[in-house]
N, C-alpha and C positions, 0 to 999 in steps of 0.2 A: 504493500499499499504506499502511495506517495504521501508524505507528510510535510506540510509547510512549516518552516521554522518559526515564522512570525505570523500571528493572527491578531487582527485588531478590528474593533467595531467602529473605529473612528478613522477619518481621513481628512485631507486638507483640501477644502474648496472644490469638492466633487459635486457634479450635478448629474442627475439621471439623463441618459441619452434621450433625445427628443423623439425618437422613432416610436410610432404606434405599430405594433406587430400582432397579427391575428392568425391563428392556426386551427385547422381541423384535421383530425387524424383517424385512421381506421387500420387496425391490425386484424389479420385473419389468416387462417391456414388453408383456405379454400383453393388458392392457386398452387399449393403444394400437394393437393389431393389427399389431405388428411382432415380430420374433424375431431380433435381431442386435445387434451392437456390445455395449454394456453391457446384457446381456439378463436377468441374474438376479443377485441378491445376497441372502444370508441372514446375519443377525447376531443376537447376544445381547449384553447389556451390563448392568452394574450399577454404581451409585455407593453406597458403603457406608463407614461409619467404619473398618471393618477395614483398608481399603486405605491409610490414612494411614501404615501401616508398610511400604508398598512402597518398596524402595530407589530405584526409578526416580524417585520424587518429588524426589530431590535435584537432578535436572537439568531438571525441569519448571518453566518460568518462571512467575512470578506478579507482579502489579503491586505497586508499592511500598506498604507499609502496608496490605495487603489486610485486610479485616475479615470476609470469608466465604470458605470453601473447601470443596470436596468432591473426593474422590479416587475413582477408579473403574477398572474393567477391562472389556474387551470383546473379542469376536472376530467376524470377518466372513470370508465366502467370497464372492468375486466372479467372475463368468463373462463372458468376452468372446468374440464370434464374428464371422466375416464375415457378409455378407447371405445367401449361398448355403450353407446348412449341409447340404444334401442331398448335395453333391458330396464325394468323398473325395480330391479333388485340391487342391493349393495354389491359393488365390485371390490371385494376385500383385498385382492392382490393388485389393485390399480389405484390411480389417483382419485381422491374424493371430488365430488362436485363442490365448487366454491365460486361465489360471486363477490366482487369488490367494487365499491363506489367511493371515490376519494376526491377531495378538493385540496389543492396545493397552493401555498404561497411560495413564490420564487424570488431569489436574488441572484443575479449574475454580476460579478465584479472582477476587474482585471487590473493588475499592475503591469503596464506595458514595458516598463523599464526592466523589471526582473523576469517577465515572461510567465507570471502566475495568473491563472484564471480559476475562480471559485464559482461553482454552481451549488447553492445552498437552498434546501427545501424543507418546508413543514407540511406534512400530510395530516389531514383530519377527515375521517370518514367512517365507513362501516363495512364489515364483511358479513355475508349471510343473506337471508331472504329480503331484508330491507334494502339491499343494493339494487334489486330489480333485475339483476343479470339473468336469472333463470327465466323470468317472464319474457325478457327481450329475446333471448335465444330461441325459446319455444315459438314465439310469434314469427321470428325471422325464418325458422325452418318450416313452419306451417305455410307462410306466404310463398317461400321459394320451392315448396314441394320436396323438401329434403327429409331425411330420417328424423322423426321427432325425438327430442331428448326426454326420455321418460323417467329419469332418476332424480330429478331435482328435489323431490321431497326428502332425499337423503343428504342434502347439501350441508356444508358447515353452518353452524348456528350463528345468530346475530352476535357480532363481536365488535367493540369499538376500535377504531384505528387512530392511533396517534404515532406518527413516525417522523424522525428527523433524518434527513439524507444530505450527505455532503459529497460532492465530486470535485477533485482538485486536478487541474491540468497544468503541465509544465511544458513550455515551448522548447523543443529540441532542435528544430530546424525550420526555417521558413524562407522561401524565395518565390519568385514569380513562377507559378505553375506547380509548386509542391510545398507541402508543410507536414510536419510530424510532431506529435505531442504524446508525452507519457501521461497516463491517467491513473488516479487512485481514488477510491471512494469507500464510504461506509454508510450503512443504514442501521438505525437503532430505534426500536419501538415495538408496538404490538402487532405489526404486520410482518416486518422483516428485520432480522439481525444478521448482518453479514458484512464482509469487507472484500474489496475487489481491486485488481490491478489490470491495466490494459495499455494498448498502444493505438493511436489514431494516425492514419496516413491518408492524405488527400492529394489527388493529382488532377490538374485541369486548369481551366480558366476560372478564377475565383478571387474574391476579395480575401483579405487577411482574416483568419480565424480569430486571432487575438483582438483585432480592432472591432470585430463584430460580436465579440463575447460568445463565440460558439453558435451564434444564431445567423440565419440568412437574412440579416437586416438590409436596409436600403443599400443597394449596390452603388458603388462609385462608377461601375461599368454599366453599359446598357444591358448586357446579358452575361450569365455565368453558366458554366456546365462543368461538372467535376465528378470524378469517381472517388469513393471513399471506402475504406475498409478498417475494421476495428475489432481485433480479437481481445477477449477479456477472460480472466480467471477469477472466480468468486469462491471465497471460503464461507460456508453457510453455518450459522449457529441456530437459526430459527426461521421457519417459514409457516405462517399461520394458515395459508391456503392448503397446505399439506398436513400440518400437525394440529390444526384447530387452535382455539384460544387457550387461555391458561387454565381453564377448567374444562372437564370432559363430559360429554353427553353419551350415555351408553348406547343410544340409538343411532349414533353417527360413526362412520368409519374414519380412522385417522391413520396416517403414516407415522410410525414411531421414529424417534430420533436415531435409534440404532439401525433403522432401515433406510435412512437418508444417505445420499452421497454428499460428503462434506466439501468436496471441491467440484464446482460446476464450470464447464467451459462454454463460452458463447462467442460466435463469430458473426459480426454484422458486415454486410457488403452491399453497397448501393450506389445510386446515381442521383445527383441533384441538378436541377435545371431551373433557371429563373430568367425572366425578362422584365426589366424595369422593376416594378414593385410586386409582381406576382411570380410564384414559383411552386414547384412540386419536388418532393423527395420520395424516392422509392427504394426500400431496403429489404434484403432477404436476411433472415436470422436462422442460424443453426445452433441449437442448444443441446448439450450433452444431457444424459439422463439425470433427473433430479433425485431419484430413489432407485434402489437396487433392482427392483422388479420392473422398472420402467424402461423406456427406450429414448433415443435422441428424438428431437422434434424440430421440424421446419415450420416457419411462418413468415409472412410478409408484413411490412408496415408502409403505409402510404400517408404522406403529410402534404397538405396543400396550405399555402400561406399567402398572406397579403400584408404589405407594410408600406407605410408612407410617413 
């Protein structure tokens, strides 16, 4: 895990970047011809000067003497299922059903001189029937004439989510047409407890990753097109979507900690294209198996954004 030597909540005469950024996202494994594990996700997000007044910013970490910062807010719903969604019985040797609904406060801040970029988040939400994920997936499958997911009555129970997530990026190399960043992160809370390390490589016609705080903000160029790839290793301590909340319900299936894989690999590869203030990112994810009886999993992520 990458650790910054100096962390400070104060900085000298910094102002939030003036860009207004809006994003819609859809994750799904339909293009990979699978329909299980992390099978669907929907999200919206915005970074806007208005969110500099969010009180959550007081606990969102920033690098020392940062010179750029944006604040944002987002929401996402994620859907997890076992492989056999046709059955209405518990799949004891597979992943439990779980739905997640989370709203997130964001801070992205950079110290351009030292090459440090911090992405700090506070998640507030719920796991369980209150997330609505089961109902959304059932209606989507019904509408699209796909196999109905009949086991949602066995899903993880309602469980409050409070999570703090921090990702730190360090610039290793940047020039026209190529940049490389080392990444490290940690998540602590009631949904995920883990730590990760990774590497980001981008190639193509693109603006500076550091100057844009890792976001496809307003381009200084008329258009951008770039390839990116990012392998990551994660050490897992707790995953509520597999292990349930901190108290157990005898009517629900869980994956025990002893059955978990403690080190998970994930590889993201994709393409980003933008013209003026509109753009789209398309990524393919390959994730190694999360538990010993499981398998690796492919899914895709599509992000459309507008900024001005």
